N, C-alpha and C positions, 0 to 999 in steps of 0.2 A: 369218178374222174376220167377213166378211159373213154366212156361213151361220150362225155362232154368234149373231150379232146378230139375224138374222131369226127365230131359234127361241126367243129369250129371252122368258120370262114375268116381268114386273116388277110387283110389288105396291107400290102407293103409298098410304101412310097419309095421312089427311086430304086426300084428292084433291079435295074440294069446297071447300077453304079458299082463302085469298087467293092463294097461289102454286101450290097443288096442281093447279088446273085447267090452268094454263099448262104445268106439268111433264107432265101427261098428254098434252096436245096435242103437245108437243115429242117425247115418247117414241113416240107413235103415228106421227108424221111420219118417225121413224127406222126404222119398220118393226117396232117392238117390240110385243108383246102386253101391254097394260096391264090389270092387275087392281086394282080399287079395293076399299076396305074399307067395311063397314057394321056398325053396332053392333046392328041388329035382325036377325031371322032372314032367311034367304034364301027367296025365293018358290018356287023350283023347282030341281031338281038341275042343270039347265043353267046356272043363275046362277053356278056355280062357275068357269065359264070367264072371267067378267069381274068377279065380286064374291066376296069372302070375309067370313065373319063375323069381327068384330074387336072385342074388348072388353079393352083393357089395364087398365081401371080395376078389374077383378075378378080377383084371383089365381086361376089355374087355368082361367079362361074361354077363353083362347086356347091351343090345342094344336097340336102339330106337324102333325096331320092337316089343319088349316086351311091350312097352307102347303105341302102336298105339291104338287109340280109347279111351284113358284115358283123361278125361277133367281136373282132379285135383289130386294132390298127397298130402297125409298127412303122413309125414315122422316122425315116432316114433322110429325107430330102432336106438340104440345107445349103445356104450360100457360104462358102468358105473364102473365096477370093472375090475381090471387087472387079466387076466387069465393065463399069462405065465411069470414066474419070470425071464426068460432068457432075456427079453427085458425090457426097461425102461417104466415107466408109460407114459411118453410123447410119445414114439413111438407107443404104443398100441392105445392111445386115438387119436393121429393124424391120424393113418392109417384108423380107422373106423369112428370116429366122424367128421373128417375134409375131408380127401381125398375121402372116399367113399360117403359122403354126397354131396360133390362137383360133383363127377362123376354122381350121381343120378340126380342132378339138371340139369347138361348139357344134359344128355340123355332125361330127361323129356322135356326140352325145344326143343330139336331136334324132339321129337315125337309130338309136338304141344300141350303139356299140358298148360292150361291157367293159373292155379294157383297152387302154391306150398306152403303148410303149413309146416313149420319146427318147431318141438317141441324142444325148447332150455331149459334154466333153469334160475331161478332168480339168481343163482350163478354168472351169467355174470355181474350182477350189483354189487355183492360183497357177503361176507359171513355174514355180520351182519349190523344192523342199530343201531345208538346210538341217536344222536340229531335230526335226520330227518328220513324220510321214503323213500323207493325206489320208483321211478317213471320211466316211459318209456323213459323220456328225460335225465336220468342220464348218465354221461359218464361211459363206462364199467370199471369195476374194478375186473376182475376175479382173484381168487387165487387158485392155485392147478391145476394139470394137466387136470382134468376133465373139470373144469370151463373154463380154457384157451382154451381147444379144442372146446368147444361149442361156445365160442366167435369167434374163427377162422372160425368155420363152418358157423356162421351167416355172417361173412364177405364174405366167399366164395359164399354163395347162393345169397347174394346181388350183387356180381360181375356178376354172371350169369344173374341175373335180369337186370342189366344195359346193358349187352351185347346183350340180346335176347328179352327183353320185357316181358318175363314170369313174372307174378305177384307173389311176394314172401310175405308171411305172417309169422312173427316170433312170437311165444308164449313163454313167460318165466314164468312158474308156480313156486310157492314155493313148500313145501312138499305136495305131493299128497297122499291122503289116500282113502281107500275103500277096498272092498274084494280083497285079494291078497297082501295087503300092507306088507312091511317088515320093517327092521331097528328099530329105536327107538320106532316108533308107535306100531309095533307088540310086541316088548319087553315090553312096558308099559301095553298092554292088558294082556300079560302073567303074569306080576307082580300083576296086580289087580285081575286077575282070581285066583291066588294062595293066595290072601289075604295078600300079603306082605306090610308092612308099607313103604311108599315112602317119602324120605327126601326133599320134595319140597315145604313145607308150606310157607317158607320165600322167595321163588323165586318170584320176581316181574317183570319178563320179559314180553314181548309181541311178539307173533309170528303169522304170517299169514299162513293159510293152505288153500288147495282147495280139495274138494272131486272129485272123478273120474266123478261123475255125472255132477257137475258144469263145470269141465274142458272140458268134452265131449260136453256139450251144448255150451260153448264158442267157441270151435273149429268148431262145426257145423255152428254156426252163422257167424264166420269169413270166413269160406270156401265160402260162397255165397254172403256175403254182398258186395255191389259195392264199398264201401269206404275202404275196409280192405286191399287191395293190397298195398304193399310197407310199411306197418306199423309193428311196434313192439308192442305187447300187453302184459301187465301184467294182472294177474288174481288171484282172491282169493275168498273165501267164504264170504268175506266182514266183518269178525269179528275176529280181532286178539285176541289171548288168551294167558294167562300166562300158564306155565307148570302146575301150581297148578289147574287152571281152567280146563285144559284138563283132568287132573286126575279126577276131580269131575264129569265131563260130562261122561267120560268112566265108572266110578264107577256107576253112575246113570243108564247107559245103561245095566250094569250087574245086576242092582237091589241091589246094595250094598252101604254102607257108605264108603266114601273115607278114607283111613288110611294115612293121611298126617302128617309127623313129621317135626318139625321145626329144621333145621340144617343150620348153617351159610353157605352162598354160598362159602366163602373162604375155608371152610373145605371140601365142596364137590369137589371143583376144585383141592385141594391139593391131596385128596384121589384118584380122577380120574387119575391124572397125575402119581401117583405112580403105578397105575394099567395099565398104557398105554392107557387110554380111554379119553384122553384130548379132542379130537374132539367131542366125544359123549356128554360130559358134557358141551362143548361150545354150542351145539345145545339145550340142555335141560335148560341151564341157560341164554343163550344170547338171544337177540332180533333180529327179522328180520320181518319188517312190510312192506307190499306192499300197495301202493296207486294205485288202478286200476280205479280211477275216469275217466281217459281219455278213457279207454277201454269202460266203460259203456256209456259215452257220445257219442262217435263216432258210436258205434254199436247199441245203444239203448238196451244194454244187462244188465240183472241183474241175480244174482244166482237164480236158480230155486229150489234148494234143501237147506233147512235150516240146520244149523250145528247140532242141536240135532237129527234130523231125519237121517242125513248122518252118524253120529257117531253110532246111534242105529243100522243102517243097517250093518255097518262095524263090530260091536260087534256080531251081529247075524251071519254074515259069519264066524267069528272066532269060535263061539260056535259050529256051524255045521261042521267045518273042523277039530275039535280036534280029 
């Protein structure tokens, strides 16, 4: 196994994205040769050792020749937000998240790639947990154009796997945080930084999170583990938290006391819907808990970064980037 690992060339799509740069750092630390993607042309022939031309948006633009010599692919590129109001959400997500992913998998298999790691989302399992937690054996229950597209993409790469024998690994993370995070996590850091009181003291939800460091470590492990092929993996930091607990941990990282105010959840939800922010409040008040015991057992993997340290590093990035 060590010799095989040292010789592996791994192509990472969207290597300069939020999680991509951490993945590349982790893979290089493992002794793997990382090849990143570029949509523009290459500057010189020697660039092929570390870069490959990559254009999934244009049918036929990516050929097997571009992936010759690549042993494994980590596919991170995805469309999360709709960029063109002239087309429907479903069309945008299907074009990039499904059709383009399937195209890449086919080309990778033709080029002789042995393992294809696809970054999916826990939203394939569903939007929330109530009486039970999500596991990798749950029947898919995606809601919304994005989650549906990722589920369809999973099915597409599994079909390529069945047709070609290329090993496919699917990873479904919950909310990923770390330097570069956006969404509610970034907004919460801004609110705490400004000293605003936050109305979450009475929220008793539980949500799983995963730091970019733990996610990168899991993918690096699944990339080379002999038993990972053909599997779906859930992943988390291993410690679900309520929104109130997350506020407390973030405030501690800022060196401040949390300003939590007790507001009934029903009042929060009513106000959010009046403001058109119903989905945001669902994530702040609702529960989504991941059980990744099967991942840990099969891969012999455990989170390497604890929650407090990961949150402190994320707050440190926020402060430096202000």
